[in-house]
Biopython code that builds the backbone (N, CA, C, O; Angstrom):
import numpy as np
from Bio.PDB.StructureBuilder import StructureBuilder

atoms = [
    (1, "MET", "N", (172.566, 29.507, 79.995)),
    (1, "MET", "CA", (172.910, 30.915, 80.024)),
    (1, "MET", "C", (173.155, 31.487, 78.639)),
    (1, "MET", "O", (172.837, 32.650, 78.391)),
    (2, "SER", "N", (173.718, 30.692, 77.723)),
    (2, "SER", "CA", (174.028, 31.237, 76.403)),
    (2, "SER", "C", (172.769, 31.651, 75.654)),
    (2, "SER", "O", (172.827, 32.558, 74.825)),
    (3, "GLY", "N", (171.623, 31.007, 75.924)),
    (3, "GLY", "CA", (170.373, 31.406, 75.285)),
    (3, "GLY", "C", (170.002, 32.831, 75.636)),
    (3, "GLY", "O", (169.518, 33.580, 74.787)),
    (4, "GLY", "N", (170.229, 33.210, 76.888)),
    (4, "GLY", "CA", (169.936, 34.569, 77.322)),
    (4, "GLY", "C", (170.827, 35.578, 76.633)),
    (4, "GLY", "O", (170.367, 36.646, 76.229)),
    (5, "ILE", "N", (172.097, 35.250, 76.497)),
    (5, "ILE", "CA", (173.039, 36.148, 75.829)),
    (5, "ILE", "C", (172.707, 36.240, 74.349)),
    (5, "ILE", "O", (172.748, 37.326, 73.769)),
    (6, "SER", "N", (172.378, 35.107, 73.730)),
    (6, "SER", "CA", (172.018, 35.105, 72.309)),
    (6, "SER", "C", (170.781, 35.950, 72.065)),
    (6, "SER", "O", (170.723, 36.721, 71.107)),
    (7, "ALA", "N", (169.800, 35.801, 72.931)),
    (7, "ALA", "CA", (168.572, 36.586, 72.786)),
    (7, "ALA", "C", (168.861, 38.068, 72.956)),
    (7, "ALA", "O", (168.299, 38.898, 72.241)),
    (8, "SER", "N", (169.733, 38.405, 73.896)),
    (8, "SER", "CA", (170.095, 39.804, 74.134)),
    (8, "SER", "C", (170.801, 40.400, 72.922)),
    (8, "SER", "O", (170.530, 41.538, 72.539)),
    (9, "ILE", "N", (171.702, 39.636, 72.321)),
    (9, "ILE", "CA", (172.415, 40.103, 71.126)),
    (9, "ILE", "C", (171.432, 40.289, 69.970)),
    (9, "ILE", "O", (171.492, 41.291, 69.257)),
    (10, "ALA", "N", (170.532, 39.328, 69.786)),
    (10, "ALA", "CA", (169.542, 39.425, 68.703)),
    (10, "ALA", "C", (168.649, 40.643, 68.901)),
    (10, "ALA", "O", (168.356, 41.360, 67.944)),
    (11, "THR", "N", (168.218, 40.880, 70.134)),
    (11, "THR", "CA", (167.381, 42.045, 70.430)),
    (11, "THR", "C", (168.134, 43.332, 70.148)),
    (11, "THR", "O", (167.580, 44.260, 69.558)),
    (12, "SER", "N", (169.387, 43.396, 70.563)),
    (12, "SER", "CA", (170.207, 44.590, 70.323)),
    (12, "SER", "C", (170.360, 44.863, 68.835)),
    (12, "SER", "O", (170.299, 46.015, 68.405)),
    (13, "ARG", "N", (170.556, 43.817, 68.049)),
    (13, "ARG", "CA", (170.690, 43.987, 66.595)),
    (13, "ARG", "C", (169.394, 44.517, 65.983)),
    (13, "ARG", "O", (169.423, 45.419, 65.146)),
    (14, "LEU", "N", (168.259, 43.958, 66.402)),
    (14, "LEU", "CA", (166.974, 44.422, 65.880)),
    (14, "LEU", "C", (166.725, 45.881, 66.251)),
    (14, "LEU", "O", (166.231, 46.660, 65.435)),
    (15, "GLN", "N", (167.068, 46.246, 67.480)),
    (15, "GLN", "CA", (166.891, 47.635, 67.903)),
    (15, "GLN", "C", (167.801, 48.561, 67.106)),
    (15, "GLN", "O", (167.398, 49.672, 66.760)),
    (16, "ALA", "N", (169.014, 48.124, 66.812)),
    (16, "ALA", "CA", (169.943, 48.931, 66.018)),
    (16, "ALA", "C", (169.405, 49.147, 64.606)),
    (16, "ALA", "O", (169.705, 50.156, 63.968)),
    (17, "GLU", "N", (168.606, 48.188, 64.119)),
    (17, "GLU", "CA", (167.989, 48.305, 62.797)),
    (17, "GLU", "C", (166.687, 49.100, 62.842)),
    (17, "GLU", "O", (166.024, 49.267, 61.818)),
    (18, "GLY", "N", (166.321, 49.585, 64.019)),
    (18, "GLY", "CA", (165.118, 50.401, 64.148)),
    (18, "GLY", "C", (163.882, 49.648, 64.596)),
    (18, "GLY", "O", (162.824, 50.255, 64.764)),
    (19, "MET", "N", (163.984, 48.343, 64.794)),
    (19, "MET", "CA", (162.824, 47.554, 65.208)),
    (19, "MET", "C", (162.332, 48.037, 66.567)),
    (19, "MET", "O", (163.112, 48.186, 67.507)),
    (20, "GLY", "N", (161.033, 48.279, 66.656)),
    (20, "GLY", "CA", (160.441, 48.759, 67.897)),
    (20, "GLY", "C", (160.307, 50.267, 67.950)),
    (20, "GLY", "O", (159.709, 50.802, 68.883)),
    (21, "SER", "N", (160.857, 50.964, 66.959)),
    (21, "SER", "CA", (160.720, 52.418, 66.901)),
    (21, "SER", "C", (159.343, 52.757, 66.332)),
    (21, "SER", "O", (158.610, 51.866, 65.905)),
    (22, "ASN", "N", (158.996, 54.029, 66.327)),
    (22, "ASN", "CA", (157.694, 54.428, 65.778)),
    (22, "ASN", "C", (157.532, 53.990, 64.328)),
    (22, "ASN", "O", (156.446, 53.582, 63.916)),
    (23, "ASP", "N", (158.610, 54.075, 63.555)),
    (23, "ASP", "CA", (158.538, 53.704, 62.139)),
    (23, "ASP", "C", (158.499, 52.194, 61.922)),
    (23, "ASP", "O", (158.022, 51.724, 60.889)),
    (24, "HIS", "N", (158.998, 51.436, 62.893)),
    (24, "HIS", "CA", (159.030, 49.976, 62.788)),
    (24, "HIS", "C", (158.460, 49.366, 64.066)),
    (24, "HIS", "O", (159.121, 48.576, 64.739)),
    (25, "ALA", "N", (157.237, 49.741, 64.387)),
    (25, "ALA", "CA", (156.600, 49.260, 65.614)),
    (25, "ALA", "C", (156.381, 47.753, 65.557)),
    (25, "ALA", "O", (156.125, 47.185, 64.496)),
    (26, "VAL", "N", (156.486, 47.127, 66.709)),
    (26, "VAL", "CA", (156.227, 45.697, 66.818)),
    (26, "VAL", "C", (154.779, 45.529, 67.269)),
    (26, "VAL", "O", (154.426, 45.964, 68.365)),
    (27, "PRO", "N", (153.934, 44.908, 66.446)),
    (27, "PRO", "CA", (152.520, 44.757, 66.808)),
    (27, "PRO", "C", (152.346, 43.923, 68.076)),
    (27, "PRO", "O", (152.989, 42.885, 68.236)),
    (28, "PHE", "N", (151.484, 44.376, 68.967)),
    (28, "PHE", "CA", (151.168, 43.623, 70.173)),
    (28, "PHE", "C", (150.364, 42.392, 69.780)),
    (28, "PHE", "O", (149.334, 42.504, 69.115)),
    (29, "LEU", "N", (150.828, 41.230, 70.188)),
    (29, "LEU", "CA", (150.174, 39.956, 69.865)),
    (29, "LEU", "C", (149.887, 39.814, 68.373)),
    (29, "LEU", "O", (148.880, 39.224, 67.978)),
    (30, "ASN", "N", (150.775, 40.357, 67.553)),
    (30, "ASN", "CA", (150.659, 40.303, 66.089)),
    (30, "ASN", "C", (149.369, 40.930, 65.566)),
    (30, "ASN", "O", (148.890, 40.560, 64.494)),
    (31, "GLN", "N", (148.806, 41.873, 66.314)),
    (31, "GLN", "CA", (147.599, 42.555, 65.849)),
    (31, "GLN", "C", (147.945, 43.448, 64.666)),
    (31, "GLN", "O", (148.963, 44.140, 64.676)),
    (32, "ASP", "N", (147.103, 43.427, 63.662)),
    (32, "ASP", "CA", (147.271, 44.253, 62.470)),
    (32, "ASP", "C", (146.222, 45.355, 62.524)),
    (32, "ASP", "O", (145.035, 45.095, 62.327)),
    (33, "TYR", "N", (146.652, 46.578, 62.789)),
    (33, "TYR", "CA", (145.726, 47.696, 62.962)),
    (33, "TYR", "C", (144.790, 47.845, 61.770)),
    (33, "TYR", "O", (143.577, 47.960, 61.945)),
    (34, "GLU", "N", (145.340, 47.846, 60.566)),
    (34, "GLU", "CA", (144.510, 48.055, 59.377)),
    (34, "GLU", "C", (143.466, 46.953, 59.227)),
    (34, "GLU", "O", (142.320, 47.230, 58.873)),
    (35, "ALA", "N", (143.852, 45.707, 59.494)),
    (35, "ALA", "CA", (142.900, 44.595, 59.391)),
    (35, "ALA", "C", (141.812, 44.716, 60.459)),
    (35, "ALA", "O", (140.636, 44.484, 60.179)),
    (36, "LEU", "N", (142.204, 45.078, 61.682)),
    (36, "LEU", "CA", (141.221, 45.255, 62.755)),
    (36, "LEU", "C", (140.276, 46.407, 62.435)),
    (36, "LEU", "O", (139.067, 46.308, 62.649)),
    (37, "ARG", "N", (140.832, 47.490, 61.924)),
    (37, "ARG", "CA", (140.023, 48.660, 61.563)),
    (37, "ARG", "C", (139.017, 48.296, 60.476)),
    (37, "ARG", "O", (137.837, 48.632, 60.568)),
    (38, "GLN", "N", (139.501, 47.604, 59.447)),
    (38, "GLN", "CA", (138.628, 47.218, 58.335)),
    (38, "GLN", "C", (137.504, 46.303, 58.816)),
    (38, "GLN", "O", (136.355, 46.452, 58.397)),
    (39, "GLU", "N", (137.834, 45.362, 59.690)),
    (39, "GLU", "CA", (136.816, 44.454, 60.225)),
    (39, "GLU", "C", (135.748, 45.238, 61.002)),
    (39, "GLU", "O", (134.555, 44.970, 60.865)),
    (40, "CYS", "N", (136.179, 46.196, 61.806)),
    (40, "CYS", "CA", (135.225, 47.014, 62.571)),
    (40, "CYS", "C", (134.347, 47.845, 61.642)),
    (40, "CYS", "O", (133.147, 47.979, 61.877)),
    (41, "LEU", "N", (134.941, 48.402, 60.589)),
    (41, "LEU", "CA", (134.165, 49.196, 59.635)),
    (41, "LEU", "C", (133.148, 48.335, 58.894)),
    (41, "LEU", "O", (132.007, 48.747, 58.687)),
    (42, "GLU", "N", (133.569, 47.139, 58.496)),
    (42, "GLU", "CA", (132.679, 46.250, 57.742)),
    (42, "GLU", "C", (131.534, 45.718, 58.593)),
    (42, "GLU", "O", (130.411, 45.578, 58.108)),
    (43, "THR", "N", (131.811, 45.424, 59.855)),
    (43, "THR", "CA", (130.785, 44.832, 60.719)),
    (43, "THR", "C", (129.988, 45.886, 61.486)),
    (43, "THR", "O", (128.928, 45.593, 62.039)),
    (44, "GLY", "N", (130.509, 47.115, 61.514)),
    (44, "GLY", "CA", (129.838, 48.165, 62.275)),
    (44, "GLY", "C", (130.004, 48.024, 63.776)),
    (44, "GLY", "O", (129.289, 48.664, 64.547)),
    (45, "CYS", "N", (130.943, 47.190, 64.193)),
    (45, "CYS", "CA", (131.182, 46.964, 65.620)),
    (45, "CYS", "C", (132.381, 47.778, 66.093)),
    (45, "CYS", "O", (133.325, 48.011, 65.338)),
    (46, "LEU", "N", (132.332, 48.205, 67.342)),
    (46, "LEU", "CA", (133.463, 48.898, 67.937)),
    (46, "LEU", "C", (134.482, 47.869, 68.412)),
    (46, "LEU", "O", (134.112, 46.774, 68.836)),
    (47, "PHE", "N", (135.761, 48.219, 68.343)),
    (47, "PHE", "CA", (136.830, 47.298, 68.734)),
    (47, "PHE", "C", (136.780, 47.012, 70.228)),
    (47, "PHE", "O", (136.610, 47.919, 71.042)),
    (48, "ARG", "N", (136.930, 45.761, 70.569)),
    (48, "ARG", "CA", (137.073, 45.322, 71.956)),
    (48, "ARG", "C", (138.336, 44.480, 72.012)),
    (48, "ARG", "O", (138.453, 43.477, 71.307)),
    (49, "ASP", "N", (139.275, 44.886, 72.847)),
    (49, "ASP", "CA", (140.550, 44.187, 72.963)),
    (49, "ASP", "C", (140.390, 43.007, 73.922)),
    (49, "ASP", "O", (140.158, 43.216, 75.112)),
    (50, "PRO", "N", (140.509, 41.779, 73.431)),
    (50, "PRO", "CA", (140.316, 40.617, 74.296)),
    (50, "PRO", "C", (141.383, 40.481, 75.380)),
    (50, "PRO", "O", (141.175, 39.760, 76.356)),
    (51, "SER", "N", (142.523, 41.162, 75.227)),
    (51, "SER", "CA", (143.567, 41.075, 76.249)),
    (51, "SER", "C", (143.501, 42.227, 77.252)),
    (51, "SER", "O", (144.269, 42.249, 78.214)),
    (52, "PHE", "N", (142.595, 43.181, 77.041)),
    (52, "PHE", "CA", (142.429, 44.308, 77.962)),
    (52, "PHE", "C", (140.940, 44.632, 78.040)),
    (52, "PHE", "O", (140.467, 45.621, 77.479)),
    (53, "LEU", "N", (140.229, 43.783, 78.742)),
    (53, "LEU", "CA", (138.776, 43.897, 78.816)),
    (53, "LEU", "C", (138.353, 45.071, 79.695)),
    (53, "LEU", "O", (139.083, 45.471, 80.602)),
    (54, "ALA", "N", (137.194, 45.607, 79.429)),
    (54, "ALA", "CA", (136.641, 46.699, 80.237)),
    (54, "ALA", "C", (136.030, 46.100, 81.498)),
    (54, "ALA", "O", (134.811, 46.060, 81.662)),
    (55, "GLU", "N", (136.905, 45.636, 82.381)),
    (55, "GLU", "CA", (136.508, 44.985, 83.620)),
    (55, "GLU", "C", (137.406, 45.469, 84.747)),
    (55, "GLU", "O", (138.521, 45.918, 84.483)),
    (56, "PRO", "N", (136.959, 45.393, 85.990)),
    (56, "PRO", "CA", (137.768, 45.868, 87.114)),
    (56, "PRO", "C", (139.205, 45.333, 87.163)),
    (56, "PRO", "O", (140.102, 46.114, 87.480)),
    (57, "PRO", "N", (139.484, 44.058, 86.873)),
    (57, "PRO", "CA", (140.874, 43.593, 86.952)),
    (57, "PRO", "C", (141.832, 44.327, 86.000)),
    (57, "PRO", "O", (143.042, 44.330, 86.229)),
    (58, "SER", "N", (141.309, 44.940, 84.947)),
    (58, "SER", "CA", (142.166, 45.664, 84.001)),
    (58, "SER", "C", (142.693, 46.971, 84.580)),
    (58, "SER", "O", (143.637, 47.548, 84.039)),
    (59, "LEU", "N", (142.101, 47.443, 85.664)),
    (59, "LEU", "CA", (142.524, 48.711, 86.257)),
    (59, "LEU", "C", (143.820, 48.586, 87.035)),
    (59, "LEU", "O", (144.590, 49.544, 87.097)),
    (60, "GLY", "N", (144.079, 47.441, 87.625)),
    (60, "GLY", "CA", (145.312, 47.277, 88.380)),
    (60, "GLY", "C", (145.122, 46.366, 89.574)),
    (60, "GLY", "O", (144.221, 45.528, 89.612)),
    (61, "PHE", "N", (146.013, 46.559, 90.564)),
    (61, "PHE", "CA", (145.971, 45.732, 91.759)),
    (61, "PHE", "C", (146.257, 46.611, 92.970)),
    (61, "PHE", "O", (146.479, 47.814, 92.831)),
    (62, "LYS", "N", (146.252, 46.024, 94.130)),
    (62, "LYS", "CA", (146.404, 46.733, 95.405)),
    (62, "LYS", "C", (145.393, 47.869, 95.491)),
    (62, "LYS", "O", (144.194, 47.608, 95.586)),
    (63, "GLU", "N", (145.842, 49.125, 95.462)),
    (63, "GLU", "CA", (144.922, 50.262, 95.598)),
    (63, "GLU", "C", (143.900, 50.330, 94.466)),
    (63, "GLU", "O", (142.813, 50.880, 94.641)),
    (64, "LEU", "N", (144.246, 49.774, 93.308)),
    (64, "LEU", "CA", (143.337, 49.804, 92.160)),
    (64, "LEU", "C", (142.705, 48.439, 91.894)),
    (64, "LEU", "O", (142.186, 48.192, 90.805)),
    (65, "ALA", "N", (142.750, 47.566, 92.878)),
    (65, "ALA", "CA", (142.191, 46.226, 92.716)),
    (65, "ALA", "C", (140.682, 46.304, 92.487)),
    (65, "ALA", "O", (140.036, 47.286, 92.854)),
    (66, "PRO", "N", (140.134, 45.257, 91.874)),
    (66, "PRO", "CA", (138.687, 45.248, 91.671)),
    (66, "PRO", "C", (137.939, 45.503, 92.980)),
    (66, "PRO", "O", (138.211, 44.879, 94.006)),
    (67, "PHE", "N", (137.015, 46.412, 92.913)),
    (67, "PHE", "CA", (136.138, 46.741, 94.033)),
    (67, "PHE", "C", (136.845, 47.428, 95.197)),
    (67, "PHE", "O", (136.300, 47.477, 96.300)),
    (68, "SER", "N", (138.055, 47.961, 94.973)),
    (68, "SER", "CA", (138.713, 48.753, 96.012)),
    (68, "SER", "C", (138.001, 50.100, 96.104)),
    (68, "SER", "O", (137.182, 50.432, 95.247)),
    (69, "ALA", "N", (138.308, 50.862, 97.129)),
    (69, "ALA", "CA", (137.648, 52.160, 97.322)),
    (69, "ALA", "C", (137.861, 53.080, 96.123)),
    (69, "ALA", "O", (136.974, 53.862, 95.780)),
    (70, "LYS", "N", (139.027, 52.995, 95.484)),
    (70, "LYS", "CA", (139.334, 53.880, 94.355)),
    (70, "LYS", "C", (138.664, 53.450, 93.055)),
    (70, "LYS", "O", (138.513, 54.262, 92.143)),
    (71, "THR", "N", (138.264, 52.201, 92.959)),
    (71, "THR", "CA", (137.693, 51.722, 91.696)),
    (71, "THR", "C", (136.241, 51.267, 91.820)),
    (71, "THR", "O", (135.627, 50.895, 90.820)),
    (72, "ARG", "N", (135.701, 51.291, 92.996)),
    (72, "ARG", "CA", (134.359, 50.748, 93.244)),
    (72, "ARG", "C", (133.299, 51.340, 92.316)),
    (72, "ARG", "O", (132.443, 50.609, 91.819)),
    (73, "ASP", "N", (133.342, 52.635, 92.080)),
    (73, "ASP", "CA", (132.300, 53.282, 91.282)),
    (73, "ASP", "C", (132.721, 53.582, 89.839)),
    (73, "ASP", "O", (132.103, 54.411, 89.171)),
    (74, "VAL", "N", (133.767, 52.910, 89.363)),
    (74, "VAL", "CA", (134.215, 53.133, 87.987)),
    (74, "VAL", "C", (133.138, 52.655, 87.022)),
    (74, "VAL", "O", (132.585, 51.566, 87.169)),
    (75, "GLU", "N", (132.858, 53.489, 86.041)),
    (75, "GLU", "CA", (131.890, 53.141, 85.005)),
    (75, "GLU", "C", (132.621, 53.175, 83.664)),
    (75, "GLU", "O", (133.168, 54.209, 83.281)),
    (76, "TRP", "N", (132.631, 52.057, 82.958)),
    (76, "TRP", "CA", (133.315, 51.973, 81.678)),
    (76, "TRP", "C", (132.456, 52.639, 80.611)),
    (76, "TRP", "O", (131.281, 52.308, 80.452)),
    (77, "MET", "N", (133.054, 53.588, 79.877)),
    (77, "MET", "CA", (132.310, 54.314, 78.848)),
    (77, "MET", "C", (133.170, 54.493, 77.603)),
    (77, "MET", "O", (134.398, 54.546, 77.679)),
    (78, "ARG", "N", (132.508, 54.584, 76.468)),
    (78, "ARG", "CA", (133.158, 54.920, 75.207)),
    (78, "ARG", "C", (133.224, 56.437, 75.097)),
    (78, "ARG", "O", (132.408, 57.134, 75.700)),
    (79, "PRO", "N", (134.190, 56.964, 74.330)),
    (79, "PRO", "CA", (134.289, 58.424, 74.173)),
    (79, "PRO", "C", (132.986, 59.082, 73.729)),
    (79, "PRO", "O", (132.662, 60.179, 74.182)),
    (80, "THR", "N", (132.241, 58.422, 72.851)),
    (80, "THR", "CA", (130.983, 59.019, 72.369)),
    (80, "THR", "C", (129.906, 59.057, 73.447)),
    (80, "THR", "O", (128.893, 59.737, 73.282)),
    (81, "GLU", "N", (130.108, 58.346, 74.530)),
    (81, "GLU", "CA", (129.175, 58.416, 75.650)),
    (81, "GLU", "C", (129.490, 59.613, 76.555)),
    (81, "GLU", "O", (128.684, 59.990, 77.405)),
    (82, "LEU", "N", (130.673, 60.203, 76.358)),
    (82, "LEU", "CA", (131.091, 61.353, 77.157)),
    (82, "LEU", "C", (130.841, 62.675, 76.450)),
    (82, "LEU", "O", (130.551, 63.687, 77.088)),
    (83, "THR", "N", (130.957, 62.658, 75.118)),
    (83, "THR", "CA", (130.796, 63.880, 74.337)),
    (83, "THR", "C", (130.315, 63.539, 72.928)),
    (83, "THR", "O", (130.545, 62.435, 72.434)),
    (84, "ASP", "N", (129.654, 64.488, 72.296)),
    (84, "ASP", "CA", (129.173, 64.270, 70.928)),
    (84, "ASP", "C", (130.297, 64.333, 69.903)),
    (84, "ASP", "O", (130.171, 63.783, 68.809)),
    (85, "ASP", "N", (131.399, 65.001, 70.250)),
    (85, "ASP", "CA", (132.504, 65.202, 69.307)),
    (85, "ASP", "C", (133.838, 64.815, 69.951)),
    (85, "ASP", "O", (134.665, 65.686, 70.222)),
    (86, "PRO", "N", (134.059, 63.510, 70.200)),
    (86, "PRO", "CA", (135.314, 63.114, 70.841)),
    (86, "PRO", "C", (136.509, 63.361, 69.923)),
    (86, "PRO", "O", (136.438, 63.136, 68.715)),
    (87, "GLN", "N", (137.598, 63.824, 70.511)),
    (87, "GLN", "CA", (138.836, 64.067, 69.769)),
    (87, "GLN", "C", (139.981, 63.483, 70.572)),
    (87, "GLN", "O", (140.086, 63.708, 71.778)),
    (88, "PHE", "N", (140.842, 62.730, 69.896)),
    (88, "PHE", "CA", (141.946, 62.059, 70.580)),
    (88, "PHE", "C", (142.949, 63.064, 71.125)),
    (88, "PHE", "O", (143.314, 63.000, 72.299)),
    (89, "ILE", "N", (143.395, 63.987, 70.290)),
    (89, "ILE", "CA", (144.339, 65.020, 70.714)),
    (89, "ILE", "C", (143.807, 66.351, 70.232)),
    (89, "ILE", "O", (143.458, 66.500, 69.061)),
    (90, "LEU", "N", (143.745, 67.310, 71.120)),
    (90, "LEU", "CA", (143.228, 68.632, 70.791)),
    (90, "LEU", "C", (144.272, 69.669, 71.178)),
    (90, "LEU", "O", (144.651, 69.760, 72.346)),
    (91, "GLY", "N", (144.739, 70.448, 70.214)),
    (91, "GLY", "CA", (145.711, 71.495, 70.507)),
    (91, "GLY", "C", (147.134, 70.999, 70.670)),
    (91, "GLY", "O", (147.958, 71.684, 71.276)),
    (92, "GLY", "N", (147.441, 69.830, 70.144)),
    (92, "GLY", "CA", (148.806, 69.320, 70.217)),
    (92, "GLY", "C", (149.042, 68.500, 71.469)),
    (92, "GLY", "O", (148.230, 68.510, 72.394)),
    (93, "ALA", "N", (150.153, 67.794, 71.493)),
    (93, "ALA", "CA", (150.490, 66.931, 72.621)),
    (93, "ALA", "C", (151.961, 67.089, 72.964)),
    (93, "ALA", "O", (152.782, 67.400, 72.101)),
    (94, "THR", "N", (152.280, 66.874, 74.217)),
    (94, "THR", "CA", (153.675, 66.863, 74.660)),
    (94, "THR", "C", (153.940, 65.539, 75.357)),
    (94, "THR", "O", (153.010, 64.813, 75.707)),
    (95, "ARG", "N", (155.197, 65.237, 75.553)),
    (95, "ARG", "CA", (155.555, 63.951, 76.147)),
    (95, "ARG", "C", (155.066, 63.809, 77.583)),
    (95, "ARG", "O", (154.966, 62.692, 78.090)),
    (96, "THR", "N", (154.758, 64.923, 78.247)),
    (96, "THR", "CA", (154.320, 64.850, 79.640)),
    (96, "THR", "C", (152.803, 64.893, 79.800)),
    (96, "THR", "O", (152.305, 64.872, 80.926)),
    (97, "ASP", "N", (152.065, 64.952, 78.704)),
    (97, "ASP", "CA", (150.606, 65.004, 78.809)),
    (97, "ASP", "C", (150.036, 63.750, 79.467)),
    (97, "ASP", "O", (149.113, 63.830, 80.277)),
    (98, "ILE", "N", (150.577, 62.625, 79.123)),
    (98, "ILE", "CA", (150.109, 61.375, 79.716)),
    (98, "ILE", "C", (151.323, 60.600, 80.196)),
    (98, "ILE", "O", (152.215, 60.273, 79.414)),
    (99, "CYS", "N", (151.348, 60.313, 81.476)),
    (99, "CYS", "CA", (152.417, 59.527, 82.075)),
    (99, "CYS", "C", (151.778, 58.292, 82.690)),
    (99, "CYS", "O", (150.633, 58.336, 83.139)),
    (100, "GLN", "N", (152.525, 57.183, 82.709)),
    (100, "GLN", "CA", (151.958, 55.953, 83.246)),
    (100, "GLN", "C", (151.498, 56.184, 84.678)),
    (100, "GLN", "O", (152.275, 56.612, 85.531)),
    (101, "GLY", "N", (150.247, 55.900, 84.924)),
    (101, "GLY", "CA", (149.699, 56.016, 86.261)),
    (101, "GLY", "C", (149.138, 57.370, 86.607)),
    (101, "GLY", "O", (148.562, 57.538, 87.682)),
    (102, "ALA", "N", (149.290, 58.347, 85.727)),
    (102, "ALA", "CA", (148.785, 59.686, 86.043)),
    (102, "ALA", "C", (148.542, 60.459, 84.765)),
    (102, "ALA", "O", (149.137, 60.167, 83.727)),
    (103, "LEU", "N", (147.671, 61.440, 84.845)),
    (103, "LEU", "CA", (147.456, 62.345, 83.720)),
    (103, "LEU", "C", (148.343, 63.563, 83.906)),
    (103, "LEU", "O", (148.535, 64.042, 85.024)),
    (104, "GLY", "N", (148.876, 64.053, 82.813)),
    (104, "GLY", "CA", (149.691, 65.261, 82.880)),
    (104, "GLY", "C", (148.815, 66.495, 82.963)),
    (104, "GLY", "O", (147.597, 66.402, 83.118)),
    (105, "GLU", "N", (149.446, 67.643, 82.860)),
    (105, "GLU", "CA", (148.687, 68.888, 82.879)),
    (105, "GLU", "C", (147.903, 69.016, 81.585)),
    (105, "GLU", "O", (148.377, 68.609, 80.524)),
    (106, "PHE", "N", (146.718, 69.572, 81.668)),
    (106, "PHE", "CA", (145.914, 69.767, 80.455)),
    (106, "PHE", "C", (145.179, 71.065, 80.494)),
    (106, "PHE", "O", (144.454, 71.392, 79.555)),
]
sb = StructureBuilder()
sb.init_structure("model")
sb.init_model(0)
sb.init_chain("A")
sb.init_seg("    ")
for serial, (resi, resn, name, xyz) in enumerate(atoms, 1):
    if name == "N":
        sb.init_residue(resn, " ", resi, " ")
    sb.init_atom(name, np.array(xyz, "f"), 0.0, 1.0, " ", f" {name:<3s}", serial, name[0])
structure = sb.get_structure()
C-alpha cells in the first residue's frame, strides 16, 4: 500500500510544479514532436502513429466496435483528401468545440 501513497505524493508534487500543464506537457510514450516532425519532413512521409492505427479497432468498442452498424462504412482519410486547403482551427476555438465522444457546435 505504501507504494501507492508514495506514487500519489510524487504525482502531486510534479503537478504542483506544473508537470502535465500546457507549458510542461508530458510526451505520450516519450514521443518528441520536433524529432517526429523533422523525420517526416526529411523523408517526405506523413506521420502514422503506431499506437493509434487507422483501423476499425481504434474507433472504439460496443456501438463503435469494428464493423458495427455505426462504423461499417468508415473511410479513413487524410485532411488533404477532404479539401485542398485543410486548416486545423479556423476562426478561433473554444473549450466546447470538441468534447470527447462528440463534436461541439461549429
